[in-house]
N, C-alpha and C positions, 0 to 999 in steps of 0.2 A: 661298354666299348667307347661311348662318347666321352665319358669322364676321362678315360685313359688318353683319348685324343687331346683333350684340353690340357691335361698335365704334361703330355709330351711336347706341346707347343710352348710351354712356359719358358720365357727368356729368349725366344726366337723372334726375329722381326715379324711384324704383321705382314701377311702375304695374302693378296686377293687375286682372283683369276676370272678371266672372261673365256668361256668355253663354247664350242660349237658341237652339237650332237647331231649326227647324220644317220639316215636310214642305212641298213646293211648294203643295199645295192649301190650306194654311192662309193663304196670302196672297191679296189681291184679284187678280182675273184680269189687270188691267192691269199689275200688278207682277210677275207670274210670268215673263213674257218678259224683263223687265229683269234679274231675278235669274239666269236661265239664261244670258243674254248676258254679264253682268258676271262671273259665276262662271267662264265659259269663257275669259276673257281672261288670267287669271293662273294659271300652271301648278302652283303649290305653296303651301302654307301660309306658308312662309318668305317667299315673294315677296309675299304679301298683307301680312305684317307689315312688310316693308321698304317697300312702297309707301305704307302708312299713315304710317309714321314719316317718310319723306321728304316726304310731302305736308304733314304737320303742321309740320315745320321750314321748309318753303317758305312756308307761310302767315305764319309769324312774321316772316320777312325780306322779304316782297314789298312793293313800293311801294304807296302809297295808304293804308296804315294799317289795312286791313281784315284782321283775323286769322282771320276765320270762313270755313268751307268754303262754297262757292257752291251745292252740291247738283247741279251739272251731271252729275256721276258719283258713284257710291257703291260702295265696295268691298264684296265679299261673301266671307264665309268659308263653307266647305262641309265637311261630314263625311259619311262613308258608314257606315251601320249595317246589320248583318245583318237580313234580313227574317224575322220570326217564322214558325214552322212553320205557323201558321194564317192568315198574311197572304197576300194574292194579289199576285203580281208584275205590273207593267204591262209594255207592250211594250219600254220602255227599261230595265227592271230585271229582274234574275233573282235567284234565291236565293243564288247564289254571289257576285255582285257587291255585293249589298246595296242599300240605299235611300239616296238623297242627301237630306240636310237642309241648310237654308240659314240663315245668320245675317247679315243686312244690317248694315253699319256704322252707318247712320243718323246720319252725322256732323253734319248740320245741326241736328237736334233735340238731340243730345247736346252739341254745342258751346254751344247756347243754355242748356241746363241747367247746364253747367259754368260759364258766364259768370255766370248768376244766383247760383250758389253762391258764386262769388268776390266778386261785388258785395255779397252779404249779409255777408261776412266782413271787409270793409275799409271805411275811412272814405270818404265821397263824393269828396273831392278826389283821393285816390289812385286810386279806382275810375275816375274820368274820365280820369286819366292812363294807366292800364293799358289801358282799352278806352273810347274816346271815345263819348259818347252817340250821335253821328251813326251810328257803326258798329253800335252795339247796336240802334238803330232800324231800320237797313237789314237787319240779320239777322233781326229780328222779323218783317219782311215775308216772308222765306223760311220761317220757322217757321209763320206763319199760313197760308201756301199749303199746307204739308204737313198742318197740322191740319184743313184742310177735307176731307181724305180720310177714308176709313172705317177706316184702319188706324193712325191717329195715336197711339193710346194704348199700343200694344204696342212699347215701346222694348226691343230685344233684348239690350242690353248695359248692365251696371252696372260702373263703374270705381272704383277706390280707389287712392290714392297713399300711399306710405310704410306699407305693411302691409295685411293682409287683415282685414276685419271678422270678428269671431268668429262672428257670426250666419251668415255664408256657410258656415262649416265644418259647421254642423248639417245641411246638405243632403247631405253626403257620408259615406262609410264607408270603412274600411280596405280592404275588398274591391273597391272600385270600380276600373275600368280607369284606368291612369295612363300617360301618354306623357311620357317624360323626353327633352328635346331638349338635346343637348350639342354643344360645339364647342371645340376647342383646350383641353381639360381643364377647361372651365367648363360649368356647367349654365345654358343660356340661359333655359329655362322648364320648368315641369312643368304638364301639363294633366290634370285629373282629370275623368272623365265619369260621369254617371249618368242613367238615364231620368227624365223629368219626374215620372212617377208615384211613383218612389222618393223623389225630392227632396221632393215634396209630402207624402208620408206622414211623412217625417222631420221636416219643418218643423212639421206639425200636431202631431206627438208632442211636439216641444220647446215649442211654444206652450201646449199643454194642461198640461204639467207645470210650466212656469214660471208660468203664470197661477195655479196653486194654491200653489206653493212659494215663489215670489219675484215677486209681482205688481209690485213697485216697481223691478225690474231694468230698466235701459235696454235690455238685449238683448231683452226681451219685445216692446217696441215695434218694434225692428228686425226681429224674426222675424215679427211680425204683418204688417208692410208687405211683407216678402219673400214671405210666403205669398200675399198678395193679388196680388202681381206674378206669381208663378208660375201662378196660376189664370187668367191672361189668355191662356195659350198652349195650342196644340194638344196633345191628350193623348199623341200619339206623338212629342213633342219630346224632345230631349236637353239636359241642362244641363252646361255646361263651366265649371270653375274654372281660369283661366289665371293661374298665379302671376307670370309675367313674370320680370324679372331678379332679383327678390328670392329666387327659388328657390335661387340659388347660395349664399345666406346661411343658409337654413333647412332645405333638403332633405338627408336624409330628414326628413319632417315628420309628427308625430303629432297635429297640432292637431284634425283631425276626431274622433279617439278621445278626446282630452282634453275637447273640448266635450261630446261625448255622455256621457262619464263624469261630468262636472260636473253636467249636467242630471239624470242619473239619481240622483246622490248628493243633490242638492237635493230631488228628489221623495221620496226615502226618509228625508229628515231627517238625512242624514249630512253635517254641516257640515265635519267634518274632511276627508272625501274630496273635497267640493266645493272647499274651500280649496286642497287639494293640486293638484287639476286646474287651478285658476286660476293657481297659482304656476308650474306648468309652462308654461302659455300665456304668462304675463307674462314669464318669463325668456327666452322665444323671441322675442316680438314687441315688447316695450317698447324694447329696444335699436334695433330697426329704426325705430320711430316717432321715436325721439330723433334719428335722422339728419336728419329734416326741419328740426330747429333747429340742426344743426351748421354751423359756419362753414366 
């Protein structure tokens, strides 16, 4: 299954994701049953990744010219985390098995956001050629239907192509749990995990220090938005950084450490140390971003 996933991604842009996994009670009652049902349909994480990839490729080539997901079904990623010593287990959970957390794909909303970003970046005639107005209007109806619900603002996944935003690395530390997924001598992806509380503490630390030391830095705006996004979610959530196929180009990766050191050096007025940290980041990630413009 993992080999098929890698071959299916061949030739596609590197795509990385930042995801939030929440406990079941964080979702509206009418959504909880859907999450459990959808999560039980696919047996493994690799199967979810393959299903999402195949569905996206299918939408591009289907007849009718509508590239958007319909929302009739939604894939769900799950992870199991140990229950803390002071947490109570439910009838379906025990301290050995751990607790299930859920991350719905929310493809309808995310596809709309991606389309809007694309439209903002290209000229109108080209935009209409890529995604006709009639299809964008049709998809907006789907988005409006979802936005009428009480859970519309919590989009659980952020995606990035051709590299990982440096602000994402500020949420993680070298000691965080890592899952390295390999097949046929290649790294398919690396997933780094941290509790939401840890990610929030790190983000707030970075915002506070950058606000004092480098208030004009673009990364400060990114981190501020990232902090506000994290604050939307249940306190017992987990945060996952999924490198995707770019992991094979950069792993082992010390970017979380370099971002942390860079921020600490700025806060201490050590411009030499901050510049050195940035050079390490740039040497690792600028070549990846240049691939987006390669022929």
